[in-house]
Every structure is written in structure tokens, then in C-alpha cells.
N, C-alpha and C positions, 0 to 999 in steps of 0.2 A: 414508536420510532417511525420515521418517515420512510416507507417502503419504496418511495420514488428513487432513492439512492441506495437500494439494496440489490445485491446480486441474487439471481435465482428467483426473482419475484414475478417473472413472466411465465410464458408457456415453456416448461422445462424441456419437453421433447423438441420444440422448435429451436430453442437455444442450442441444444446438443447437435441438431442437424447443421446449424450454422457454424458452430465451433469446429466440427469434424468434417465439414464439406459433404454432408450426406443428403442435402436438398436436391430435388430433381432439377436437372438442367434441360432447358428446351433443346430439342434436336432439329427443329424446323423453324422457319421464319427468319426475319432479319436479325443481325447480331445486336444484342442488347446494348443500349447506349450507356448503361451503368453496370457496375460490378459491385459485389459485396465489399471487396477490398477498398474501392474508391469511397464507398459510403462510410465504412468504418474509419478510414483515414481522415475523412472530412469531419466526422463526429469527434474524433480525438483532437483535431485542430481547434474546433469550437470549444470543447471542454478545457483545453490547455489555455486558451486565450481569454475565455469569458466565464469559466466555471460551470459546474454541473447545472446551476439554476438556469443557464441560458440554453442548455441542451434540449432540443425538441426535434421531432421529425421535420417540422416546418423550417427550423433554423438550419438544419443540415442540408435540406433541399436548397435553401438560398445559397449556402456555401458552394453547392455543386452547380448552381444555376439551372435547376430543374424544378418541376412542380412537385409539391409534397406527396401527391398520390403515387407518383412514379416510384417512390422509395418502398412502398408497401408490396411491390412485386418481389422484393428481395429480403425485406425484414418485416416481421409482423408488427413491431412497435418499439418504443424506446426502451422497454425493459430488456427485451432480447438483444437490442443493439448494445446496451450497456454491458451485457454479459460478454459479447464478442470484443468490445473495447478493452475490458479488463484483461482478457487473455492475450490480446494483441500487444499490449505494452509490456507484458512480462517477458523477459528474455533471460534464459539460463546463461550463466557466465560460461563462455566457450571453453576456457581453460579448466573449468570444473567438469564440463560434460565430456571433454575429450582429453587425451594425454595421460600423463602419469598420475597415479593416485597421490593425493596430498594427505596430510594429517587431518583428522576430523576438525580440530580447532581452527586450522588455517582455512579449511573449506567453509566453516560457519562464519568466520570473519569476512571472507571474500563475499559470501552471500549477503551478509549484513550490510556491507558497503554498497552492494548492488541494489538492495531494497531502498536504502537511503537515497541513492542517486535517482532511482525510479520515482520516488515520491516527490523529489524536488523538480524533476523534469515534467511530471504530470501531477500537479498539486491537487487535482480532484481524486486521484487514486486512493490515498489514505482516508478520504472522507466517505467512501462507499462501505456500507456494512456488508462484509463478506462472510458472515456467519454461515451462510449457505452458499459457499463458493461453487461456481460451475467449473468443473474440471475439464478444461480444454487442453489441446496439445502442448501449448507453451507452458501452462501451469504444471502439467505433469512432467515435462522435460526439465523444468526448473527444479522440481523436487528430486527427480532422478539424478540431476547433476550434483546435488549435495549429498544425497544418501550413499552414492557409490563410494564416497570417501570414508564411510563408516565401516567398510568391509573389515571384518575381523575384530571390530571393537566389541568388548563384552557388555553390550546393552541389548535389551530385547528390541524387536522391530518396533514395538509401540513406543519404547523410550527414545529410540532414534528419531522417530517422527515428532514426538513431543518436544525434543530438543530443538528441532528445526522450527516448529511452531512457536516455541517460547522466544527464540531469537527474533523471528519475524514480528511477533507481537510487540516486543520492546521497541524495535526500530520503527515500526509503523505508528505506534502510539507517540513516540518522540517526534516523528515527522509531522504528525497531525498537530501536536502542541506548537512546534516550531512555526509551521505555516499559519496557524491561528494567531500567533503573536505578531507575525509579519503583517497579516491581514488587519489585525486590530490597529496597528500603528498607522497603516495606510488609510484605514477607514476613519479614524478619529483625529489623526494629525498629532496625537500625543505619543511621544517616544516611550519605550519600555522603561527607561531610566526615570523619566519625568513622572510616569504613572505611579511607580513605587515611591518616589521621593515625596509625592503629594500625600501619601499615607503615613510617612515617617513620624511627624509630630504626634499624631494620635497614638501610633504604636508605641512610641517611647513612653507616653503617659500610661498606656495599658501595662507595659512591662514594669513600670515603677509602682504600680498599684499593689503589687504583691499577690495578685490573683493568678499569675502564671509563672510560678517560681522556676519551673524547668526551662521554659523558654527564655526567661530573663537571664539565666546563667549561660546561655549559648554565646559563643565567640562572635565578634562583630562581623566576621567574614562568612558566617554560616550560610547565608542565603545568596552569596555572590556567584554561585555556579550558574551556568547556562544549560539549555536543553541538551546540547550535544555532550556536555560533561556528564549529565545525568544518564543519558543513553549509554555512554561508554562505561560508566560505573555499573549499570545494570547488566550489560553484556559481559563485563569482566567477572562479575559475581556468578553469572550462569556458567561461563566457561570454567572458572576455577572449581565450582561445585561439581561439574561434570568430570573434571580431571580427577578429583578425589573419589568420586563414585566409581569411575573406570579403574583407577588404581586399586581400589579395594576388592575388585573382582579378578584382578590379574594374578 
């Protein structure tokens, strides 16, 4: 796997310093012309518009109108910059973090919609391998905003977190597939409909061969669903399963 697009692949201690504002700040001398916030915002703008492949310290410097070397006073490199970018774009839903407690299912549904919107607003986000996620303040606040609505629910702490992770995994995977389909259409000029239509004659012959009896008996509309329908089906299955599990313990 390409670690260039993986979180936590740089200097972990430096990434944590940047995420939590623990880096030393100069007390003397002229006011710095740059700030970490400006650099991160510029990097996000580049990634949003041009994709992760275009992201580099040099490209961010061009966006800011400065020399590339000036960025290294604030960020060690692209890996650490990516860690801060990931945390910057995550935003806990305000009405989940504050106010009245909601039902756990409603909280998960709101969070799922938020993750989907995040992935569409920042198409590079679901492409980053976050197996080793760097836990910055926004990431932790987002988790806090969901878990508070599980108060009193008869699940173990581990099960509550796994429920949140399961929902996020479904949504992120669906967003990645959706964005890949859009990108494929733009890249090739062939629509999704035309792509599958081109394969239909051969598939009909394959089904008539008798080699795939189970598939041959499927209804004609079996594969007419889209990514969002598959996403919603998966989420409903998880939510319904959790409801049964919770009911069995009450």
C-alpha cells in the first residue's frame, strides 16, 4: 500500500505537537509571515481542487506565494501536514456535541450523514489509509459527540466504539466507491450506464450457458441499485442488528 497517502506515516511526535498546538512558539523576532493554520488551509484547498497526487510542500508554497523552504519552519513534511489536514476537516455535529441527548440510532444516523458530506466536500479524505489514525482534537471531539448519546445503552464500551467504527467504515467505503465511479466517468468519457451496457451481450451468453445457475435465476432488476442504496442497506442492517442486541439485554 502506498504510505504516501497514509495517516501516521511521518514523525508521530511531531504530528502530535502540530495537532495539539504543543510546538514551541518564538518569543522574539519579527512576527512570522506564515502560520500553521494558513499552511493547512492552503494544503486542503490544493487537495480539494487537484487531488492528493498534486499535494506537495512545493505546491502548497506556490498556493501561498512563498518559497517552499519557508514551510519547513512550521511543518516537518508532507506526512505530518496530511495528519493535520485530516483532523482539520473533521467536524463533530454541533447538535450531537451539545444540547439534549438523542437516541443512539439517531446519533449514528446524523454522524453517518456528516461523514458522507465530509467525503463529498473533500474527495481526497476517504482515499487516505487511516488504519493508524492520528487522534487530534477534532477527531476526539467527533467521537465524543456520538458516544455521549449511548449513555445508559446496555452495550460495553468496546461495543459502543465498534458500532461507531462499523458505521464510519460503511459510509467511507461507499463514498470511496461513489467518488471512484465519478472519477472513472470523467477520466474515460464513458458513462456508468454505457460501461455496463457494453458488457451485457457477453453476460447474457454467460447466463445462458448453464455454468452460473444461481445468477441466471436472479431477477432483471437485481443489479440496478446504486452506491447510495447499498450504503443505506448496510447502515439499516447494522442499526437493526444493534437494536435487537440492545433489546436482548434490557
